[in-house]
C-alpha positions in Angstrom: 88.8 107.0 117.0 88.6 109.0 113.8 92.0 110.0 112.3 92.8 113.6 111.4 92.7 114.7 107.7 96.1 114.3 106.1 97.2 114.9 102.5 100.2 113.3 100.8 102.3 115.5 98.6 105.2 114.1 96.6 108.6 114.9 98.0 110.3 117.7 96.0 113.9 118.7 95.8 113.0 121.9 97.7 111.9 119.7 100.6 115.3 118.1 101.1 116.5 120.7 103.6 113.4 120.0 105.7 114.1 116.3 105.5 117.7 117.0 106.7 116.3 118.7 109.7 113.9 115.9 110.4 116.5 113.2 110.1 118.7 115.1 112.6 115.8 115.5 115.1 116.7 113.2 118.1 113.6 110.9 118.1 113.7 110.4 114.4 117.5 109.9 114.4 117.0 107.2 117.1 114.9 105.0 114.8 116.0 106.2 111.3 119.8 106.1 111.7 120.4 107.9 108.4 123.0 110.6 107.7 121.1 113.9 107.7 123.7 115.8 105.7 122.5 117.5 102.5 124.8 115.3 100.3 123.5 112.1 101.9 119.9 113.1 101.8 120.3 114.1 98.1 121.9 110.8 97.3 119.2 108.8 99.2 116.1 110.7 98.2 117.1 112.5 95.0 116.4 109.4 92.7 112.8 109.2 94.1 112.3 112.9 93.5 113.6 112.4 89.9 111.5 109.3 89.3 114.5 107.1 88.7 113.9 105.0 91.9 110.5 103.2 92.0 110.0 104.1 95.7 107.4 106.8 96.0 108.2 109.3 98.7 105.6 111.7 100.1 105.3 114.4 102.8 102.4 114.1 105.1 100.6 117.5 105.2 98.1 118.7 107.8 96.5 122.1 107.8 98.8 123.1 105.0 102.0 122.2 106.9 104.3 119.3 106.3 104.9 117.2 109.4 106.2 113.8 108.2 107.5 111.6 105.5 106.3 108.3 104.1 107.7 106.0 101.5 105.7 103.4 99.5 107.5 100.6 97.7 107.1 97.1 96.3 108.9 94.2 97.9 109.6 93.1 94.3 111.8 96.2 94.0 113.8 95.3 97.1 114.9 91.6 96.7 117.5 91.7 99.5 114.8 92.9 101.9 112.4 90.3 100.7 115.0 87.6 101.2 115.6 88.8 104.8 111.8 89.0 105.6 110.9 85.6 104.1 112.1 83.5 107.0 110.0 85.6 109.4 106.8 85.6 107.3 105.3 84.9 103.9 105.7 87.9 101.5 102.6 87.6 99.2 103.2 88.3 95.5 103.0 92.0 94.7 103.1 93.0 98.4 104.0 96.6 99.3 105.6 98.2 102.3 105.7 101.7 103.9 108.4 103.5 105.9 107.4 106.6 107.8 108.5 109.2 110.2 106.9 112.2 112.0 109.6 114.8 111.8 107.8 117.7 113.5 107.9 117.2 117.3 104.7 119.2 117.8 102.9 116.8 115.4 103.5 113.7 117.6 100.7 112.2 119.7 97.9 113.7 117.6 97.1 110.8 115.3 98.8 112.4 112.4 101.3 109.5 111.9 98.5 107.0 111.8 96.6 109.1 109.4 99.7 109.5 107.1 100.2 105.7 107.2 96.6 105.1 106.3 96.8 107.6 103.4 100.0 105.9 102.2 98.4 102.5 102.3 95.4 103.7 100.3 97.7 105.4 97.8 99.8 102.3 97.5 96.7 100.1 96.7 95.4 102.7 94.2 98.8 102.9 92.4 99.3 99.1 92.5 96.0 97.4 91.7 97.7 94.0 91.8 98.9 94.4 95.4 96.7 92.8 98.0 98.9 93.3 101.1 101.1 95.9 102.7 103.6 94.4 105.2 105.4 96.7 107.6 108.2 95.4 109.8 109.0 97.5 112.9 111.5 97.1 115.7 109.7 95.6 118.6 111.1 98.4 120.8 109.6 101.1 118.7 106.2 100.8 120.4 105.0 104.3 119.2 105.5 103.1 115.6 103.6 99.9 115.8 100.8 101.6 117.8 100.5 104.1 114.9 100.2 101.1 112.5 97.5 99.6 114.6 95.6 102.9 114.7 95.9 103.1 110.9 94.2 99.7 110.6 97.0 97.1 110.5 96.9 93.8 112.2 99.8 92.0 113.9 101.0 89.5 111.2 104.3 88.0 112.4 107.3 88.5 114.6 110.9 87.5 114.4 114.5 88.6 114.0 115.5 91.1 111.3 118.5 93.4 110.9 117.6 96.5 112.8 117.7 99.9 111.1 119.8 101.2 114.0 122.6 98.8 115.0 122.0 99.6 118.7 118.6 97.9 118.6 118.0 94.2 119.2 116.9 92.2 116.2 113.3 91.5 117.4 110.7 92.9 115.1 107.0 92.7 114.6 105.4 92.7 111.2 102.1 94.4 110.7 99.8 93.8 107.7 97.2 95.8 105.9 95.1 93.9 103.3 93.2 95.4 100.4 90.0 93.7 101.3 90.1 95.1 104.9 91.3 98.6 103.8 89.4 99.4 100.6 85.6 99.3 100.8 83.9 97.3 98.1 82.3 99.2 95.3 
């Protein structure tokens, strides 16, 4: 199935009120367990907007309207996360990861999340030529999330226990993997 066209636009400070709304949306809040207050969103995402945090944060845009958020980061920049993931699976040198949410309820179930993930993976590989892998751990219970990863082209890589993003979830996670050679066509 062909994915819809999605653009990635860097998150701007003017987008933070939209992100507050998305983080407070019940389905997003269920899996993203983050404080949606303006002060908390500024503290968490302001450094990426300012370029002082290496994580790149984008809005997914379809037909000129933002619908979701995706972050692209290197495991090398998140040593605690790397240490937690290493007992579950190998983290290849230079590996990237993405985190994502579809904040607009009307955008769900249309393939936009998968398209945003695929665009973020392509952007990550373009921005990090030394990266050959993108690993994405997801709570096993978040089936919609890992289905979107599969539609975006990821394969099931590993499973094991990780600290859940939301403390109400069990620790079982699945890790999906994109590889450069499977994602980027040869020139």
